[in-house]
Structures are given as C-alpha cells and as structure tokens.
C-alpha positions in Angstrom: 7.8 13.0 19.1 6.0 11.6 16.0 4.2 14.3 14.1 4.0 12.9 10.5 2.2 9.7 9.2 2.9 8.4 5.7 0.3 6.0 4.6 0.2 3.2 2.1 -3.0 3.1 0.2 -3.7 -0.4 -1.3 -4.2 -3.1 1.6 -3.5 -0.5 4.4 -6.3 2.2 4.1 -8.2 0.4 1.3 -9.3 -3.2 1.8 -8.8 -4.3 -1.9 -7.1 -7.7 -1.4 -10.1 -9.9 -2.1 -10.8 -7.9 -5.3 -7.1 -8.1 -6.3 -7.2 -11.8 -6.0 -10.3 -12.1 -8.1 -8.8 -10.0 -10.9 -5.4 -11.9 -10.7 -7.1 -15.3 -10.8 -9.3 -14.3 -13.7 -6.1 -13.3 -15.7 -4.2 -16.5 -14.6 -7.1 -18.6 -15.9 -7.2 -16.6 -19.2 -3.5 -17.4 -19.8 -3.8 -21.0 -18.9 -2.0 -20.7 -15.5 -3.0 -22.0 -12.1 -5.0 -19.5 -10.0 -4.5 -18.9 -6.4 -6.2 -21.4 -4.1 -7.3 -18.6 -1.7 -6.4 -15.3 -0.2 -3.8 -16.9 2.1 -1.8 -18.3 -0.8 -2.0 -14.9 -2.5 -0.6 -13.2 0.5 2.3 -15.5 0.7 3.3 -14.8 -3.0 2.6 -11.1 -3.7 5.6 -8.9 -3.9 7.2 -5.7 -5.4 8.2 -5.0 -8.0 5.1 -6.3 -9.6 7.0 -7.3 -12.8 9.0 -9.9 -10.9 5.9 -11.1 -9.0 4.0 -11.6 -12.2 6.9 -13.7 -13.5 6.9 -15.7 -10.2 3.3 -16.8 -10.6 3.7 -17.9 -14.1 3.2 -15.0 -16.6 5.8 -14.7 -19.4 7.8 -11.6 -18.8 7.5 -10.8 -22.6 3.7 -10.1 -22.0 4.1 -8.1 -18.8 2.9 -4.8 -20.3 -0.2 -6.4 -21.8 -1.1 -8.3 -18.5 -0.4 -5.2 -16.5 -2.8 -3.1 -18.5 -5.5 -5.8 -18.5 -5.1 -6.0 -14.7 -5.4 -2.3 -14.3 -8.2 -1.8 -16.6 -10.1 -4.4 -14.7 -9.1 -2.9 -11.3 -10.1 0.6 -12.0 -13.5 -0.5 -13.5 -14.4 -2.1 -10.2 -12.3 -0.7 -7.4 -15.3 1.4 -6.3 -16.7 -1.8 -4.6 -13.7 -2.0 -2.2 -14.4 -0.9 1.3 -11.9 0.9 3.6 -10.1 -1.2 6.2 -11.8 -1.2 9.6 -11.2 2.0 11.5 -9.3 3.7 8.7 -11.5 6.9 8.8 -11.5 7.0 12.6 -7.7 6.7 12.9 -7.1 9.3 10.1 -9.5 11.7 11.9 -7.8 11.2 15.3 -4.4 12.0 13.8 -6.0 15.1 12.1 -7.4 16.4 15.4 -4.0 16.0 16.9 -2.4 18.1 14.0 -0.5 15.3 12.5 0.7 15.8 8.8 -0.6 12.8 6.9 0.0 11.8 3.2 -0.5 8.7 1.0 2.5 7.6 -0.9 1.8 4.7 -3.2 3.2 2.6 -6.0 -0.1 3.3 -7.9 -0.3 5.6 -11.0 -0.7 9.0 -9.6 -4.0 9.7 -11.8 -5.6 6.4 -10.5 -4.6 7.2 -7.0 -6.1 10.6 -7.2 -9.4 9.3 -8.5 -9.6 6.7 -5.8 -9.0 9.2 -3.1 -11.5 11.7 -4.6 -14.2 9.1 -4.4 -13.4 8.6 -0.7 -13.3 12.2 0.6 -12.7 10.9 4.2 -9.0 11.8 3.7 -9.5 15.2 2.4 -7.3 16.5 5.4 -4.3 14.6 4.0 -1.5 16.4 1.9 -1.7 15.9 -1.8 -1.2 12.1 -2.6 2.1 11.0 -4.2 2.3 8.3 -6.8 4.1 6.9 -9.8 3.9 8.1 -13.5 2.9 4.6 -14.8 0.9 1.6 -13.9 3.7 -0.9 -13.4 4.1 -0.6 -9.6 7.9 -0.7 -9.5 9.2 1.2 -6.4 8.1 4.1 -4.4 11.2 4.6 -2.3 12.3 7.7 -4.4 8.9 9.1 -4.1 9.0 9.0 -0.3 12.5 10.3 -0.1 11.7 13.3 -2.3 8.5 14.1 -0.6 10.2 14.2 2.8 13.1 16.4 1.3 10.9 18.8 -0.5 8.5 19.2 2.5 11.3 19.4 5.0 9.9 16.5 7.1 11.9 15.3 9.9 12.5 11.5 9.6 12.8 11.3 13.4 9.1 12.6 13.6 7.7 10.4 11.0 6.3 6.8 10.8 5.3 4.9 7.6 2.3 2.6 8.1 2.0 -0.1 5.4 1.1 -3.7 4.6 4.1 -5.0 2.6 7.9 -5.4 2.9 8.2 -2.7 0.3 6.7 -0.2 2.7 9.5 -1.2 5.1 12.1 -0.7 2.4 10.7 2.6 1.5 10.6 3.8 5.2 14.3 2.7 5.5 15.3 4.7 2.4 13.5 7.7 3.8 15.1 7.3 7.2 11.8 7.1 9.1 10.2 4.5 11.3 7.8 1.9 10.0 4.8 -0.1 11.3 3.5 -2.9 9.3 -0.1 -4.0 9.5 -1.1 -7.6 9.1 -4.3 -6.6 7.2 -3.3 -6.3 3.5 -1.4 -7.8 0.8 1.3 -9.8 2.5 1.1 -12.5 5.3 2.3 -11.8 8.8 5.0 -14.4 8.4 6.5 -12.5 5.5 6.2 -9.1 7.2 8.1 -10.5 10.4 11.1 -10.7 8.1 11.5 -6.9 8.4 12.0 -7.0 12.1 10.0 -3.8 12.4 6.9 -3.6 14.7 3.8 -5.6 13.4 0.1 -4.9 14.4 -3.1 -6.6 13.4 -5.3 -3.4 13.2 -5.0 0.3 12.5 -6.0 1.1 16.0 -3.1 -0.9 17.2 -0.9 1.2 14.9 -2.3 4.4 16.4 -1.6 3.3 19.9 1.9 2.2 19.0 2.7 5.6 17.5 1.6 7.3 20.7 3.7 4.9 22.7 6.7 6.1 20.6 6.1 9.6 22.0 
C-alpha cells in the first residue's frame, strides 16, 4: 500500500516552464546564442545536471557559474508570477486527508525552495522540504536516499511524482516507484525512455497511485 508521496517542485507542482524559457532565452540572446524557438524545443533539450545542459545549448562551460547566478537572480525576482499546475492543491489536499506523508525534494537551493513554498501555503501539510546547498542544480538522488533513510520511509510504500528523467533516476536510487507527469520541463517522448508510468495530469497520478494499492 502506498503511504508516502515524494513530490518534485519545478514543473510538477509549480508551472514555471514558460517563465524558465523566457529567462533562458534572454540569457542566450545576451551571450549571442540562438534562443529556443518555443517551449516544445526547450522541453526536448532541458536536462540534469544543469551544467551539462547549459553547455549543450551553447554556453561556454568556463562561464557556467556566472550564467547560473544570472539565471537564478532573474528567476527569484519573478518566480512569484508562476502559477501552480492544475489540480496541484486539490491532489495534495486529497493525499493529506488520506494521511499520506508528503514531501518536496528538489534540485533547487534549499533557501530558495523554502521561500517559494512559504509564499504558497497550500502545502503546509507537507514535511519540511529538502533541497541542495547551492544553485547549480546538480543531483538530488542523495537527498532522497538520505531523507528516506533518516525518516525510516519504506520504499515499497513510496512513490516519487516528477516531470524529468532525473526524477526517475532519483526514485531508482531511493528504491521507490515513480510516476512521471508530462506537464513540465521534459517532453513525453523523452520521459518515455524511462519505461516508468506516464500521466498527463496530476489527477491521473493520484488515480494511478490508488490503483497501485
């Protein structure tokens, strides 16, 4: 029986994809690089770790730290405009009423993640969020493994809901199941490479989790 849900934040609960594309395109233009034609192209290219992704779209690896800080400064100045994904609050509330343990584990810097969640109190029933100590969006696999170990979470009772292949990789490392939602930062075609269940909405993920029981 599934009793625990690990949520990804960006792209899964928070609909920040259009905003991220705008910021990235502004930086690409600033450095004389070709911007993404549209969100579809962005979703076909975005990946983790972000350092490798930046290099793949043309940024010189020597300036990764500079570009990462420019990107994050712009993101945190304007992230308040990003809406939540459809039904995010409804589904989180439903799990809460059913006494599920819920937590956000993100590749975001923990201070930024806490600020974002504090301004969206719909998820106050969640456990304390888990994030990285820097802005470079490397990997969150160790975070998930450590959180499950420290909180004695049974992997067989746990599902990770995310929107990228890195969420699937994180779930595998933690030993839990994974559902990928085709609503965020990577395309359905890329998500299908995981071989794990794919859904097109958070209500679909909710129903799938109950079917697992």
